[in-house]
Backbone as CSV, one residue per row, in Angstrom:
resi,resn,N_x,N_y,N_z,CA_x,CA_y,CA_z,C_x,C_y,C_z
1,MET,173.625,137.376,-86.201,174.891,137.087,-85.550,175.145,135.593,-85.559
2,SER,176.392,135.207,-85.806,176.721,133.797,-85.929,176.710,133.105,-84.590
3,ASP,176.597,131.750,-84.640,176.616,130.975,-83.407,177.948,131.104,-82.691
4,SER,179.051,131.244,-83.452,180.352,131.382,-82.814,180.456,132.678,-82.039
5,ALA,179.819,133.737,-82.555,179.837,135.012,-81.828,179.035,134.919,-80.563
6,LEU,177.903,134.210,-80.621,177.077,134.072,-79.435,177.773,133.260,-78.355
7,SER,178.582,132.298,-78.760,179.238,131.444,-77.784,180.535,132.043,-77.267
8,GLU,180.986,133.170,-77.833,182.223,133.800,-77.404,182.077,134.324,-75.981
9,ARG,183.078,134.062,-75.152,183.005,134.495,-73.760,183.053,136.017,-73.678
10,PRO,182.161,136.630,-72.901,182.159,138.090,-72.781,183.446,138.604,-72.154
11,THR,183.784,139.830,-72.479,184.907,140.507,-71.864,184.399,141.430,-70.759
12,TRP,185.314,141.901,-69.925,184.986,142.859,-68.869,185.951,144.036,-68.992
13,SER,185.427,145.234,-68.955,186.305,146.406,-69.015,185.623,147.594,-68.338
14,TRP,186.465,148.517,-67.849,185.940,149.736,-67.256,185.286,150.622,-68.308
15,SER,185.818,150.591,-69.529,185.193,151.398,-70.583,183.772,150.916,-70.849
16,GLY,183.575,149.578,-70.853,182.225,149.045,-71.004,181.332,149.438,-69.850
17,PHE,181.904,149.449,-68.639,181.137,149.841,-67.453,180.617,151.267,-67.608
18,TRP,181.474,152.183,-68.040,181.041,153.576,-68.182,180.065,153.743,-69.340
19,ILE,180.237,152.948,-70.386,179.256,152.973,-71.483,177.883,152.554,-70.960
20,GLY,177.857,151.494,-70.159,176.595,151.034,-69.584,175.958,152.082,-68.689
21,MET,176.779,152.775,-67.909,176.239,153.832,-67.047,175.628,154.950,-67.879
22,ARG,176.310,155.344,-68.947,175.772,156.410,-69.798,174.479,155.975,-70.479
23,MET,174.406,154.707,-70.879,173.188,154.213,-71.510,172.036,154.132,-70.511
24,GLY,172.364,153.962,-69.228,171.320,153.848,-68.219,170.830,155.172,-67.675
25,LEU,171.614,156.235,-67.840,171.256,157.519,-67.250,169.897,158.059,-67.704
26,PRO,169.514,157.917,-68.994,168.213,158.477,-69.401,167.011,157.892,-68.666
27,ILE,167.130,156.664,-68.133,165.988,156.046,-67.469,166.017,156.241,-65.962
28,THR,167.119,156.770,-65.425,167.198,156.923,-63.973,166.114,157.827,-63.384
29,PRO,165.610,158.864,-64.097,164.496,159.625,-63.517,163.265,158.766,-63.236
30,GLY,162.955,157.838,-64.147,161.830,156.938,-63.902,162.097,155.997,-62.750
31,ILE,163.328,155.472,-62.672,163.715,154.623,-61.549,163.591,155.395,-60.247
32,PHE,164.035,156.647,-60.268,164.012,157.481,-59.067,162.580,157.709,-58.588
33,ALA,161.685,158.018,-59.532,160.285,158.249,-59.153,159.652,156.987,-58.581
34,PHE,159.952,155.847,-59.178,159.433,154.572,-58.697,159.962,154.294,-57.292
35,GLY,161.247,154.599,-57.065,161.832,154.390,-55.748,161.214,155.283,-54.687
36,LEU,160.920,156.521,-55.052,160.252,157.425,-54.111,158.903,156.855,-53.673
37,ALA,158.143,156.358,-54.655,156.829,155.785,-54.339,156.970,154.547,-53.462
38,THR,157.948,153.696,-53.741,158.157,152.490,-52.951,158.528,152.832,-51.520
39,GLY,159.406,153.810,-51.350,159.781,154.233,-50.010,158.608,154.805,-49.231
40,ALA,157.760,155.565,-49.919,156.596,156.150,-49.254,155.619,155.078,-48.796
41,VAL,155.384,154.075,-49.636,154.472,152.995,-49.266,155.018,152.210,-48.083
42,ALA,156.322,151.960,-48.065,156.932,151.237,-46.945,156.759,151.999,-45.641
43,ALA,156.920,153.310,-45.686,156.743,154.118,-44.475,155.298,154.084,-44.003
44,ARG,154.353,154.158,-44.951,152.939,154.145,-44.561,152.531,152.798,-43.978
45,GLN,153.208,151.740,-44.358,152.880,150.415,-43.833,153.547,150.144,-42.490
46,GLY,154.319,151.086,-41.999,154.885,150.957,-40.662,156.229,150.261,-40.581
47,LEU,156.909,150.046,-41.704,158.227,149.436,-41.660,159.237,150.405,-41.058
48,THR,160.199,149.879,-40.337,161.298,150.715,-39.887,162.242,150.948,-41.057
49,PHE,163.116,151.933,-40.902,164.047,152.217,-41.986,164.980,151.039,-42.228
50,ALA,165.393,150.367,-41.158,166.264,149.197,-41.303,165.542,148.077,-42.051
51,GLN,164.272,147.844,-41.724,163.498,146.826,-42.427,163.336,147.191,-43.902
52,HIS,163.106,148.464,-44.159,162.949,148.947,-45.528,164.223,148.709,-46.327
53,LEU,165.370,149.051,-45.773,166.637,148.823,-46.455,166.878,147.332,-46.665
54,GLY,166.564,146.533,-45.650,166.754,145.093,-45.763,165.936,144.491,-46.888
55,MET,164.698,144.957,-47.041,163.854,144.455,-48.113,164.461,144.775,-49.471
56,ASN,165.001,145.979,-49.618,165.574,146.371,-50.897,166.866,145.632,-51.211
57,VAL,167.637,145.326,-50.185,168.878,144.588,-50.409,168.586,143.140,-50.793
58,ILE,167.604,142.526,-50.126,167.312,141.111,-50.358,166.468,140.905,-51.615
59,VAL,165.469,141.755,-51.810,164.526,141.560,-52.922,165.001,142.284,-54.176
60,TYR,165.260,143.572,-54.063,165.684,144.421,-55.181,164.804,144.220,-56.407
61,SER,163.523,144.436,-56.223,162.561,144.406,-57.320,161.418,145.321,-56.945
62,GLY,161.377,146.481,-57.588,160.401,147.486,-57.199,158.967,147.011,-57.318
63,ILE,158.628,146.353,-58.423,157.247,145.931,-58.624,156.858,144.867,-57.615
64,VAL,157.784,143.965,-57.278,157.501,142.942,-56.272,157.270,143.596,-54.914
65,GLN,158.088,144.585,-54.573,157.932,145.246,-53.281,156.616,146.013,-53.192
66,ILE,156.250,146.693,-54.271,154.986,147.430,-54.272,153.808,146.480,-54.089
67,VAL,153.837,145.357,-54.812,152.756,144.380,-54.696,152.698,143.814,-53.285
68,ALA,153.845,143.458,-52.721,153.876,142.894,-51.375,153.400,143.902,-50.337
69,LEU,153.818,145.156,-50.494,153.433,146.176,-49.518,151.946,146.502,-49.590
70,GLU,151.355,146.336,-50.770,149.924,146.600,-50.893,149.089,145.592,-50.117
71,ILE,149.600,144.371,-49.948,148.848,143.354,-49.194,149.516,143.077,-47.846
72,TRP,150.339,143.998,-47.394,151.091,143.827,-46.147,150.127,143.619,-44.978
73,PRO,150.213,142.473,-44.296,149.254,142.198,-43.212,149.637,142.887,-41.907
74,LYS,148.654,143.095,-41.061,148.917,143.654,-39.739,149.593,142.630,-38.834
75,VAL,149.184,141.372,-38.989,149.765,140.287,-38.200,150.276,139.216,-39.157
76,PHE,151.524,138.800,-38.948,152.125,137.798,-39.829,151.908,136.395,-39.273
77,THR,151.552,135.492,-40.176,151.466,134.068,-39.867,152.272,133.328,-40.930
78,TRP,152.478,132.031,-40.727,153.185,131.262,-41.737,152.424,131.279,-43.057
79,GLY,151.087,131.332,-42.971,150.281,131.370,-44.183,150.486,132.658,-44.963
80,THR,150.502,133.794,-44.262,150.697,135.068,-44.957,152.109,135.178,-45.535
81,VAL,153.075,134.654,-44.794,154.455,134.677,-45.301,154.561,133.841,-46.580
82,ALA,153.943,132.651,-46.572,153.983,131.786,-47.756,153.263,132.446,-48.934
83,ALA,152.117,133.084,-48.650,151.360,133.730,-49.727,152.161,134.861,-50.355
84,MET,152.823,135.659,-49.520,153.612,136.770,-50.046,154.829,136.261,-50.823
85,ALA,155.422,135.166,-50.351,156.569,134.592,-51.060,156.152,134.070,-52.427
86,ILE,155.008,133.407,-52.485,154.512,132.887,-53.765,154.185,134.033,-54.713
87,LEU,153.537,135.058,-54.176,153.185,136.212,-55.007,154.441,136.887,-55.546
88,ALA,155.454,137.037,-54.704,156.707,137.651,-55.148,157.358,136.812,-56.240
89,GLY,157.309,135.489,-56.072,157.885,134.617,-57.088,157.150,134.694,-58.407
90,VAL,155.824,134.791,-58.341,155.019,134.858,-59.564,155.271,136.165,-60.307
91,VAL,155.243,137.287,-59.565,155.453,138.582,-60.204,156.873,138.698,-60.765
92,GLY,157.834,138.099,-60.057,159.219,138.166,-60.513,159.593,137.104,-61.526
93,ALA,158.638,136.290,-61.959,158.951,135.198,-62.883,159.494,135.703,-64.212
94,ARG,159.135,136.928,-64.596,159.621,137.460,-65.871,161.144,137.563,-65.875
95,LEU,161.746,137.780,-64.691,163.200,137.880,-64.621,163.863,136.546,-64.943
96,PHE,163.166,135.459,-64.628,163.680,134.141,-64.988,163.765,134.011,-66.502
97,LEU,162.712,134.464,-67.190,162.705,134.392,-68.649,163.786,135.288,-69.242
98,MET,164.005,136.449,-68.639,165.043,137.348,-69.126,166.426,136.717,-68.965
99,SER,166.659,136.095,-67.822,167.964,135.477,-67.584,168.202,134.314,-68.546
100,VAL,167.141,133.584,-68.888,167.264,132.513,-69.877,167.674,133.093,-71.231
101,ALA,167.082,134.229,-71.587,167.420,134.861,-72.859,168.868,135.340,-72.888
102,MET,169.443,135.613,-71.721,170.825,136.083,-71.653,171.827,134.941,-71.568
103,ARG,171.339,133.702,-71.415,172.260,132.581,-71.252,173.215,132.379,-72.439
104,PRO,172.759,132.535,-73.700,173.706,132.369,-74.802,174.906,133.302,-74.703
105,TRP,174.763,134.405,-73.971,175.863,135.354,-73.808,176.582,135.140,-72.478
106,PHE,175.865,135.198,-71.374,176.473,135.086,-70.050,176.756,133.642,-69.645
107,GLY,176.190,132.680,-70.371,176.361,131.284,-69.998,177.789,130.794,-70.071
108,SER,178.633,131.477,-70.859,180.033,131.060,-70.977,180.909,131.610,-69.854
109,LEU,180.348,132.471,-69.008,181.103,133.019,-67.888,181.155,132.033,-66.730
110,PRO,182.175,132.111,-65.875,182.185,131.293,-64.660,180.984,131.627,-63.783
111,ALA,180.498,130.658,-63.035,179.305,130.855,-62.206,179.486,131.998,-61.215
112,TRP,180.706,132.162,-60.677,180.923,133.207,-59.671,180.850,134.608,-60.273
113,GLN,180.893,134.696,-61.603,180.734,135.982,-62.267,179.306,136.209,-62.767
114,SER,178.720,135.173,-63.350,177.406,135.352,-63.979,176.276,135.475,-62.957
115,TYR,176.231,134.576,-61.965,175.094,134.573,-61.047,175.021,135.812,-60.155
116,PRO,176.130,136.244,-59.526,176.030,137.495,-58.755,175.645,138.691,-59.617
117,SER,176.117,138.719,-60.870,175.770,139.833,-61.753,174.279,139.851,-62.073
118,LEU,173.723,138.673,-62.334,172.316,138.587,-62.720,171.369,138.892,-61.562
119,PHE,171.884,138.922,-60.335,171.036,139.337,-59.210,170.523,140.753,-59.434
120,TYR,171.285,141.573,-60.150,170.910,142.971,-60.378,170.219,143.171,-61.728
121,LEU,169.734,142.084,-62.305,168.999,142.178,-63.564,167.655,142.859,-63.333
122,THR,167.355,143.850,-64.137,166.075,144.542,-64.096,165.553,144.688,-65.523
123,ASP,164.322,145.116,-65.642,163.747,145.303,-66.978,164.566,146.283,-67.830
124,PRO,164.914,147.480,-67.297,165.685,148.418,-68.136,167.076,147.894,-68.481
125,SER,167.777,147.290,-67.501,169.126,146.797,-67.796,169.078,145.663,-68.816
126,TYR,168.023,144.844,-68.766,167.862,143.776,-69.757,167.715,144.353,-71.157
127,LEU,166.865,145.363,-71.295,166.654,145.963,-72.614,167.930,146.616,-73.133
128,ILE,168.670,147.267,-72.236,169.901,147.934,-72.651,170.915,146.926,-73.172
129,VAL,171.159,145.866,-72.411,172.205,144.928,-72.820,171.768,144.074,-74.010
130,MET,170.480,143.786,-74.142,170.036,143.019,-75.303,170.142,143.854,-76.579
131,ARG,169.878,145.145,-76.456,170.091,146.030,-77.613,171.580,146.106,-77.927
132,TYR,172.390,146.270,-76.903,173.843,146.343,-77.089,174.374,145.055,-77.706
133,ARG,173.872,143.902,-77.239,174.315,142.610,-77.758,173.860,142.408,-79.198
134,ALA,172.635,142.844,-79.503,172.123,142.706,-80.866,172.932,143.521,-81.855
135,GLU,173.583,144.578,-81.378,174.410,145.416,-82.240,175.839,144.902,-82.325
136,GLY,176.115,143.739,-81.710,177.429,143.117,-81.828,178.344,143.304,-80.650
137,GLY,177.891,143.951,-79.572,178.738,144.177,-78.404,178.956,142.910,-77.599
138,ASN,180.107,142.835,-76.902,180.415,141.636,-76.126,181.058,141.971,-74.784
139,ASP,180.962,143.208,-74.336,181.567,143.623,-73.074,180.520,143.549,-71.966
140,ALA,180.685,142.587,-71.050,179.724,142.429,-69.955,179.747,143.599,-68.995
141,GLY,180.802,144.424,-69.067,180.840,145.610,-68.227,179.703,146.564,-68.508
142,VAL,179.145,146.512,-69.731,177.995,147.354,-70.065,176.808,147.001,-69.175
143,PHE,176.614,145.705,-68.946,175.518,145.283,-68.064,175.737,145.796,-66.648
144,LEU,176.950,145.626,-66.116,177.219,146.080,-64.753,177.104,147.597,-64.639
145,GLY,177.517,148.317,-65.680,177.414,149.769,-65.638,175.986,150.251,-65.581
146,SER,175.125,149.676,-66.423,173.715,150.072,-66.397,173.069,149.667,-65.079
147,ALA,173.420,148.473,-64.587,172.864,148.020,-63.317,173.306,148.924,-62.174
148,ALA,174.561,149.391,-62.210,175.059,150.279,-61.162,174.332,151.622,-61.185
149,ALA,174.043,152.133,-62.387,173.310,153.401,-62.494,171.926,153.274,-61.877
150,PHE,171.251,152.159,-62.171,169.909,151.961,-61.640,169.939,151.705,-60.136
151,LEU,170.921,150.926,-59.686,171.023,150.627,-58.263,171.280,151.891,-57.455
152,GLY,172.180,152.752,-57.936,172.458,153.992,-57.228,171.236,154.889,-57.136
153,ALA,170.545,155.068,-58.274,169.335,155.898,-58.282,168.267,155.306,-57.374
154,TRP,168.137,153.982,-57.413,167.101,153.319,-56.633,167.339,153.473,-55.132
155,MET,168.559,153.226,-54.661,168.839,153.269,-53.229,168.692,154.685,-52.683
156,ILE,169.110,155.685,-53.466,168.920,157.071,-53.023,167.435,157.400,-52.950
157,ALA,166.678,156.967,-53.956,165.256,157.300,-54.025,164.456,156.642,-52.911
158,ILE,164.739,155.370,-52.610,163.936,154.705,-51.577,164.223,155.297,-50.197
159,CYS,165.419,155.832,-50.005,165.726,156.490,-48.728,164.978,157.814,-48.614
160,ILE,165.027,158.610,-49.688,164.295,159.878,-49.678,162.799,159.631,-49.573
161,GLY,162.310,158.660,-50.328,160.890,158.369,-50.321,160.385,157.927,-48.968
162,PHE,161.213,157.204,-48.217,160.795,156.726,-46.906,160.535,157.887,-45.952
163,PHE,161.360,158.928,-46.036,161.234,160.048,-45.105,160.410,161.209,-45.658
164,ALA,160.306,161.315,-46.980,159.579,162.452,-47.557,158.715,162.016,-48.726
165,GLY,158.245,160.781,-48.699,157.499,160.238,-49.834,156.162,160.898,-50.070
166,ASN,155.596,161.507,-49.043,154.288,162.138,-49.223,154.335,163.299,-50.218
167,LEU,155.546,163.807,-50.462,155.675,164.921,-51.392,155.450,164.486,-52.838
168,ILE,155.609,163.173,-53.109,155.397,162.655,-54.465,154.637,161.341,-54.387
169,SER,153.560,161.342,-53.628,152.756,160.131,-53.456,152.032,159.734,-54.740
170,ASP,151.885,160.693,-55.670,151.212,160.414,-56.937,152.129,160.818,-58.094
171,PRO,153.047,159.921,-58.527,153.973,160.269,-59.609,153.271,160.670,-60.899
172,ALA,152.087,160.106,-61.157,151.375,160.415,-62.399,151.011,161.894,-62.475
173,ARG,150.863,162.530,-61.321,150.492,163.940,-61.294,151.542,164.808,-61.977
174,TYR,152.801,164.365,-61.927,153.900,165.126,-62.508,154.393,164.535,-63.827
175,GLY,153.759,163.466,-64.273,154.119,162.864,-65.538,155.351,161.977,-65.511
176,VAL,155.975,161.779,-64.339,157.193,160.972,-64.275,156.904,159.492,-64.468
177,ASP,155.625,159.104,-64.348,155.296,157.693,-64.563,155.417,157.295,-66.030
178,LEU,155.544,158.286,-66.922,155.652,157.987,-68.344,157.087,157.723,-68.778
179,VAL,158.057,158.022,-67.920,159.450,157.909,-68.325,159.810,156.482,-68.686
180,MET,159.448,155.519,-67.834,159.837,154.129,-68.073,159.116,153.512,-69.272
181,PRO,157.783,153.703,-69.449,157.150,153.157,-70.663,157.743,153.722,-71.944
182,VAL,158.046,155.024,-71.965,158.645,155.624,-73.156,160.032,155.030,-73.398
183,PHE,160.793,154.818,-72.330,162.118,154.222,-72.460,162.031,152.818,-73.041
184,PHE,161.108,152.002,-72.523,160.961,150.637,-73.013,160.622,150.626,-74.504
185,ALA,159.701,151.497,-74.909,159.320,151.550,-76.316,160.503,151.953,-77.189
186,ALA,161.281,152.937,-76.722,162.431,153.391,-77.503,163.503,152.311,-77.610
187,MET,163.706,151.528,-76.551,164.730,150.496,-76.560,164.328,149.307,-77.421
188,LEU,163.031,149.089,-77.618,162.587,147.970,-78.438,162.797,148.224,-79.930
189,ILE,162.812,149.484,-80.328,162.910,149.810,-81.754,164.158,149.221,-82.400
190,PRO,165.364,149.362,-81.788,166.554,148.778,-82.440,166.534,147.255,-82.476
191,LEU,165.686,146.624,-81.660,165.611,145.165,-81.656,164.665,144.633,-82.733
192,TRP,164.065,145.534,-83.502,163.118,145.132,-84.541,163.842,144.352,-85.627
193,ASN,163.382,143.147,-85.897,163.965,142.301,-86.933,162.923,141.873,-87.958
194,GLY,161.894,142.666,-88.134,160.851,142.329,-89.089,159.574,141.890,-88.396
195,PRO,158.468,141.873,-89.125,157.162,141.564,-88.524,157.067,140.162,-87.954
196,ARG,157.842,139.229,-88.480,157.758,137.854,-87.973,158.194,137.776,-86.512
197,ARG,159.291,138.422,-86.184,159.759,138.419,-84.806,158.837,139.222,-83.882
198,ALA,158.069,140.150,-84.448,157.185,140.982,-83.636,155.939,140.237,-83.185
199,ILE,155.727,139.022,-83.705,154.544,138.258,-83.300,154.561,138.005,-81.791
200,GLY,155.718,137.641,-81.267,155.828,137.403,-79.823,155.494,138.651,-79.020
201,TRP,155.964,139.815,-79.487,155.645,141.072,-78.803,154.140,141.314,-78.798
202,ALA,153.514,141.103,-79.969,152.080,141.354,-80.087,151.282,140.409,-79.194
203,VAL,151.666,139.131,-79.175,150.969,138.164,-78.326,151.099,138.558,-76.855
204,ALA,152.299,138.921,-76.435,152.514,139.318,-75.052,151.659,140.532,-74.682
205,ALA,151.595,141.509,-75.582,150.827,142.725,-75.307,149.331,142.437,-75.193
206,VAL,148.807,141.669,-76.143,147.369,141.369,-76.150,146.979,140.570,-74.913
207,VAL,147.769,139.547,-74.582,147.447,138.714,-73.427,147.556,139.521,-72.138
208,ALA,148.596,140.339,-72.011,148.763,141.139,-70.796,147.603,142.106,-70.603
209,ILE,147.194,142.767,-71.675,146.083,143.718,-71.577,144.784,142.999,-71.220
210,ALA,144.548,141.839,-71.841,143.326,141.085,-71.557,143.295,140.599,-70.113
211,VAL,144.406,140.058,-69.645,144.450,139.556,-68.272,144.310,140.707,-67.275
212,GLN,144.957,141.838,-67.570,144.845,142.991,-66.672,143.409,143.499,-66.579
213,HIS,142.661,143.332,-67.678,141.279,143.809,-67.698,140.336,142.855,-66.953
214,PHE,140.572,141.561,-67.062,139.625,140.590,-66.513,140.056,139.969,-65.184
215,VAL,141.338,140.033,-64.846,141.836,139.377,-63.634,142.465,140.426,-62.728
216,GLU,142.051,140.438,-61.475,142.601,141.383,-60.526,144.025,140.993,-60.146
217,GLY,144.770,141.990,-59.706,146.130,141.727,-59.258,147.143,141.954,-60.367
218,TRP,148.296,141.295,-60.199,149.430,141.532,-61.083,149.715,140.337,-61.994
219,TRP,148.707,139.500,-62.206,148.917,138.315,-63.031,149.211,138.647,-64.486
220,PHE,148.837,139.841,-64.934,149.054,140.196,-66.340,150.542,140.234,-66.683
221,ILE,151.401,140.511,-65.697,152.844,140.553,-65.962,153.347,139.170,-66.345
222,VAL,152.969,138.182,-65.540,153.413,136.809,-65.798,152.758,136.266,-67.062
223,ALA,151.445,136.514,-67.209,150.730,135.984,-68.373,151.320,136.518,-69.672
224,GLY,151.566,137.827,-69.722,152.153,138.402,-70.931,153.554,137.892,-71.203
225,SER,154.367,137.777,-70.145,155.749,137.316,-70.311,155.802,135.882,-70.822
226,VAL,155.025,135.001,-70.185,155.079,133.582,-70.546,154.542,133.350,-71.950
227,THR,153.371,133.904,-72.254,152.785,133.669,-73.580,153.628,134.301,-74.683
228,GLY,154.197,135.478,-74.399,155.064,136.103,-75.388,156.312,135.282,-75.645
229,ALA,156.891,134.728,-74.557,158.085,133.899,-74.713,157.776,132.610,-75.471
230,VAL,156.641,131.997,-75.157,156.260,130.761,-75.853,156.020,131.034,-77.333
231,ALA,155.288,132.105,-77.620,155.025,132.450,-79.016,156.324,132.757,-79.753
232,GLY,157.210,133.503,-79.093,158.493,133.820,-79.705,159.336,132.586,-79.945
233,GLY,159.250,131.609,-79.032,160.005,130.372,-79.195,159.544,129.575,-80.401
234,PHE,158.257,129.585,-80.667,157.730,128.819,-81.798,158.098,129.451,-83.139
235,ILE,158.235,130.782,-83.164,158.509,131.432,-84.449,159.955,131.914,-84.539
236,ASP,160.781,131.605,-83.552,162.148,132.109,-83.528,162.972,131.589,-84.685
237,GLU,162.833,130.323,-85.003,163.595,129.734,-86.091,162.699,129.508,-87.320
238,ASP,163.235,129.824,-88.464,162.510,129.589,-89.707,162.707,128.135,-90.108
239,ARG,161.642,127.353,-90.057,161.738,125.921,-90.317,161.261,125.565,-91.728
240,THR,161.460,126.448,-92.661,161.032,126.168,-94.032,161.883,125.051,-94.620
């Protein structure tokens, strides 16, 4: 795609919004299962329903919430609050890299349009819009549509999970934990541009697996994201 196409300001349309919703529907079962588990963990940790909803409105990151709830302290101090904030920032750092990758497209939008929209950026919505953009699309409504599909599924699921999460405390038992990995793999296929561009993917995968094996916690997410992005940056342009 030419530089002029990348710099073209995105359009907004309801047709794009509905296209984005349709593209997001296949992954909503995985989002729903993840939300059920998150709601169940919040209930077991003693959060009130209002606190649970507040966390989802302010944070809106399932993996960050799961990590935070796993180390949820019985008594809060300034130290524990700072530790949880740092951990949330580290685990969510991949979203920063995703938003940077979207800047050539969304960067031409006014700040009041781009920044509120990117608050709802998630891994699946990123893959959907990057595939759509790679195929020549320029309607930002596709991003909002996919984000709306995920947000709706997520909010319904975390409410159900909070009150009845024990019914699906182990998503792997029913195989629903495979929905999101399969979706990610399928969405990456259209982004294939040859083995050279796949070097960044391979580096990210190897580093993430190694860190997950040797380092406890969720550091493998950040390690894989950062090293993959750095590797991709070095090989992105052909400097022959």
